[in-house]
N, C-alpha and C positions, 0 to 999 in steps of 0.2 A: 633248453637248459644244457649246461655242460655236463659231461660224464661224471665228474667227481661229485657234483651236487646231487645227481640222481642216485649214485651209490650210497652217499650218506643218508639221504632220505629213505632209501630202501632199507638200509640197516636199522634206522631209527624206527621204522614201521615194524620190522621184524622184532626188535626189542620190546616195543609196545604191546605187540601181540603175545609175546612170551610172558611178560609181566602180568598182562591182564588174564591170561589162562592160568597162571600160577595162583594169582590172588583169588580168582573166581572159583576155581575147581579143586585145586591141589595143595591146599595151604599146609597141611600136616602129613602129606604122603610124599615121601622122598623119591622112591623108585618110580611111581607113576609119574610124578612131576618131571623127573629126568627123562623118561621115555618119551612123554609128550613134548618136552623141549627139543629133543633130538628129532622127532618127527617133524615139528614146526621148522627147525632149521633146514632138514632135508627138502621140505615142501618149498620153502622160500629159495632154496638153492636150485632146485629144479625149474621153478618158475623163472629164475633169473637166467639160467643157461638157455632155456627155451625161447624166452621173448626179449631179453635185454642185453645179452652178450652179443658182440660183433662177431660175424662169420669170419 
């Protein structure tokens, strides 16, 4: 697959994980939800830089 399609699918997967965690665990907790979302984005970013980014 081409690089832009992979990036779009990767961002869509990250958004799905964030929404799923928000709905499942942090529905009425703003600060916990914000911290969890930041952690998920950092985790996805680290994974992207480690395995998907070109050298």
